[in-house]
N, C-alpha and C positions, 0 to 999 in steps of 0.2 A: 471218655470213660477212663477209669483209673487202671493202672497196670496190675492191680491186685485181683482183678476179675479173671476168670477162666477165659481163654481165647474164644471159645464158642459163645459164651455169654456176652463177651465184649463185641463180637461180630453181630449178634442178635440186637444188642443195644444200638450199635451204629446204624444198622439197617432201619430200625424203628425210628430213630432220631431223624435220619435223612428223609424218610417217607413222610413223617408228620410235618417236617419243615416244608417239603415240596408241596404238601396239601394245605399249607397255611393253617395248620392246627397246632395248638399249644402242646408242649411236652407234658403237660398235666392232663391231657385228654385221657378219659377212662379207657383202659385196654381190656377188651373182652376176648378171653382165650376159649377157643373151641376145645373142650377138654373131654376126650373120650376115655381117658385113663390109660391109653396105650403109651408106649415108650416115647413116641414123638411128641405128643401133646403134653406128656408129663415133664419132659425135658424143657419144652417151651415154657410151661407154667413156672417151673423152678427158676428158669433164667429171668423171667419177668419179676418174680418175687425178689431175687437178688438185685435186680436193677432198680427196684423201688427204693433202695437205699440211696441211689443217686438222683433219681427223679421221683418226686412224691406224687405218682399217678395212682388213681383208684384201680384196683384189679377185680375183674369179674371173671368167673369160670362158669361156662355153660356146658352141662352134660345133657345130651339128648338120649332119652330112653326109648329105643325103637320097639322094644318088646319082642325082638326076633330071636333072642337067645335065652336059654334057661339060666344063664349066668348074668343076665341084664341087671337084676336087682342087686347082686353082689358088686357089680361094677359101679353102680350108682352110689352104693354105700362107701366103697373105697374112695371114690372121687370126693364125696362130701367130707369124709374124714381128713383127707389130705388138705382140703381147702380150710377146714377148721384149724388144723395144725399150723398153716401158713397165713392165717388171718386174711383169707381171700373170700370175697362174697360169692356164694355158690348158688347157681340157678339150676334146678332140675326140671326138665320138661319131658312129659310123655307124649309121644306122637303115634298116630296110626298110619302105617305104611300101606298104600294101595297095592294089593297083591292080585289084582284082577288079570284077566286074560290079556295077553299081548303087552303086559307091563314088565319093565325091567326092574327087578328088585333093587339093583344098585342105583339106578336113576331115581326111582321113587323115594328110596331112603335118603338119598342126597338132597332131593327137592324138599322133603319134609324137614331135614336137618337145617338147611339154609333158611327156611322160613322162620324157624325158631331163633337161629343165631342172629339174623338180621333184625328180627323183632326186638331182641334184647338190646342190640346196639342202638337202635332208634330210641328205645325206652330210656337208656342211660346216657345217650349222647356220646357213645364210644366208637372206637375203631376195632374191627374184628381181626384177631390174630389166628392164623392157621399154621399147623405144624408140618406142612409139606416140605419135602427136602429134594435133593438132587435126583435120587432114584424115582421119586414120584413124578418129577418133571420128565424124565426119560420115558416112564410108562405113558404119560399123557401124550407125548410126541408120537410114540409108536402106535397108540390107539388112534390118533388123528391120521396117521399114515394109512392105517387099515381102513379108515372111513373115507379116504380119498380127499382129505382136507387140503385147502390151499394155504398160502402164507399165513393168514390169520390164525387158522387152526394149528399150524405148525409152530406158531409162536409159543404154544404151551400156556402155562400159567404165569401170570404177571406177578412180580414181587409186590407191587402196589397197584390196586385197581379199585374203581368205584363200582359198587353193585347195589342198585336200587337206592342210591343216595348214601350208601355206607362205604367208608374206606376199608378195604380188605387188604391185609398185609400178610406176606409169607416171608418172614425174616430169616428162615432157615433154608430157603430155596437153593442156596449155593453149598449147603452143608451135606457131606456124604453120610449115608446111613451108618457107616462104621464109626464115624466121629460121634454121632448121637448115642450109639450103643455104648461106646467107650466112656463117654461122659456120664451116662446114666449109671454105669457100674462103678465108676470111681467115686461118684458123689457121696453115697449111693442113693439112688432113687427107686422107689417102689412103683411098679406099674402092672397092668393087667394084660393078659393075652386074649385076643378074640379068636376063638376056635374057627370062626368062619374064614380066617385068613389062609387056612390050608385048603380051602375048597377051590379047586382049579376050574370049576364050572363058571366062576366069575372071571371076566376077561382080565381085570387088573391082577388078580391072584395068579392066573395062568402066566402072565408076563413076569410077574415078580418071582414066582417059584420055579418056573421052568425055563423061560427064555432069557431073561436078563442076566442070571448068573452065568450062563454060557457065553453071552455076548461080552460081559465085563471080564470074564476069565481070559478070553482071547484078546480083547481090547480094553485094558485097565483104565484108559483115559476116556472111555466112551461117554460117561455122564457129563464130563467137562466139555467135550467137543459138541455133544448134542445140545448142551445148555448154550454154547456159543452160537450154534446154528439157530436155536430158538430166539435168541436175542436179536440176531440179524433179521430173522423173519419179522420179529416184532417191530424193528426199526422201519423196515420196508412197508409193513402194514400201516404204521402210523403216517408215513409219507403219503401213501395212497389214500388213507382216510381223510387226511387234511385236505388234499386236493378234491376229494369227493364232497366234503362238506362245503368247500368253496363253490363247486358246481351246483350243489343243492341250494345254496343261498340265491344263486342266479336264476334257478329254475322254479323255485317256490313262488306261487302267487300268494299263498299263506301257508301256515303249517299243515293244513289239511288238504291242500290242492297243489298239484304239480303241473306246470305248463308242458303238455304232452308234445307239442311241436319242438320246443327247445330240448326236451329230454331226448326225443328221437333223433335230433341232430348230432348227438354225441355218438362215439363209437360204441359198439356192443359192450365192451368191457367196462367203459365208464358209465354206461346206463345202469349196468348191474351194480357198480360201486355206489352210485347215487341212491339207488333203491335201498341198498343195505344201510347207507348213512341215514336215510329217511326213517328206517325202522329203529335205528339206534337213537335218533333224536326223539322218537316217541317212547323210548325205553322199552322196546319189545325185542324179542329174540329175532335175529335176522332170518329171513326165509331160507328154506332149503333150496338147492339148485332147481328142483322141479317146480317149486312154488315161484321162484324168481323167473324162470322161463315163462310160466303162465302169465305173470304180471307184465313182463315185457312184450309178450305176444299180444296183449290187449291193445297196445299202441297201434297195431296194424289191423285191428278188427274192422269190420264194415262200419262206415260212418254212423249209421243209425243203430248200431248194436250197443248194448250196455253190459259188457262182460264184467265179471267180478271174480276175485279169489278170496275165499272165506278163511278166516283164522279164528282162534279161540277168542281173541279180544274184539273182533269185528270183521271188517273186510276192506280190501282195496278194490275200488270200482272205477270204471271209465265212463265219463260223460262229456259229450261235446269235445272229444279228443284229449281231455285232461284226465289225470289220475287223482282220485280222491281217497282220503283216509276216513273211513266211515265207521264210527262206533255205533253199537246198537242203542236204541232209544232207552231212556231211563225206565220207561214203562210202556205197556201197550196203550194205544189211543182208545179212549172211551168212545164208542159209537154214538152214544146219546147221554147227555147230562141235563138234569133239571137245575136251573140256576135261580138265584134270588137277586133282586136289584139292590144296588148300593152296598155290595159286599164283594170281597175278594175271593176268587175261586182258584185253587191250585190246579195246574195242568202239568202233572209230573212227566208226561211223555214229551213235553216241550221244554221241560225244566224252567217253567215260568208260571205266570198266573194271569187271570183276566178279571177286570173290574167292570161291572155293568152299572151304568147310570141311566135312568129313565126320567122323563118329565113326570111331574106330580100326578097327572091324570092317568098315567100308565104304571104307577108305582107298584100296583098289585097284580100286574100282568104275569101270566105264566111264561117263563122264558126257557127255551129249550136250545141247547147247543148240540149240533151234530157235526160229525167229521166224515171225511172220505166221500163226500157227495160231489164227485167230479163232473157229473153231468149237469149240475145246477148252473143255470145261466146267471152270470153276474156282470155288472157294468161298473168298472172302476171309475173313480171320480175324474180321472185324466182321459177317459175314453168316451167317444160318442156312441159306441155300440155295445150291445151285450153279446157275450160269448159263453159257451160252457167253460167251467173252471179248468177242465183238462186242456182246453185250447190255450187259455191264458198261461197255464204252466209251461207249455211249449214256447210261447212267445217270450215269457220271462226267463226261459232257460233254467227252470227249477229242476234239479236232479230228481230222478224218480224216487229215491229213498227219502227225499225230503217232502214228498207230496202226501205221504200218509200222515194222518193226524192233524192236517190243517183245519183250522176252525172255519168250515165252509158254510155253515148255516146257523143263523141266530134269529129267533123270532119271538114275538110276544103274543 
């Protein structure tokens, strides 16, 4: 970066350059700024606009309209105007926030916002830039302490992380809020104020407005020392995760099945780390401690038991001592289907199809496919005896959840 740039802009540029390089991405990768119109995202957007003179990358600004404030329309118009003035591609997305019972407004708004931001990034092939700063990191660590988080939670927010296949960058994470405000006033930059920031009913606002000012007044270096602690926790977490991934590779029979005996041979802490690594490998949120305890308890269940722990994406189940990653079927199995000969019939619950071919004299026979007829006696070509299908399932060690929808009866 040239010496003519403001130190904050130069710092932002250096962090973005390093992060793109580490991720093997070009410096001309489109940059997608999460642009709320507040001071943090406004300073970040202005910095990117100035940096465009050095690196000719496309800039996109995404404003998410939550519809939760009477001023939301005004904020959207402000953001669109600033983008027009700076020749930045503007994206406006309206979202509906789930305000149902037992729902956290903060969490639901954040979830809806990320869905939009990541969607735009995938659409344009860009990296996502967030305007979070040092005090935001302090808030995050304090909230994680309140929740009883371990080293991974206390790592706070990463400067560069992948989320659902998108590179997410926080190039201002080391910048103090006072630096950002000072820059915005000197530039000058216009921004909007969200009146909800004064509502201490939200945990982050309570910390930001009531607690952190007292902490930093007594310990002025607190944001820096907490950032250092978060970095140390992140380093330790990565070392643990690397070892856990190594154990996972040894324990996996395949990506959907873990060797229960090998897993149980590990210490309790490493068993938990391997399960977390398994979830990360499947791009799912790691289980809570209660869910993790349930999963690990399945390893010592009765031999003939088939316990399971259910999640939104599916379930983890135990069968024959092993743990299985079980996704729900694509569709419910049809109990009965009329088929015609010499044609392909789709079987969505098996994610496949079946083709029926008959001899010419039976070409017009009525063909019926039935499922879940477990009492039907069958004689496999490799066997000398007939047994009910349910008995063959046990002999073949077919997991219970794979027995539904099997094509168990075909007649003409």
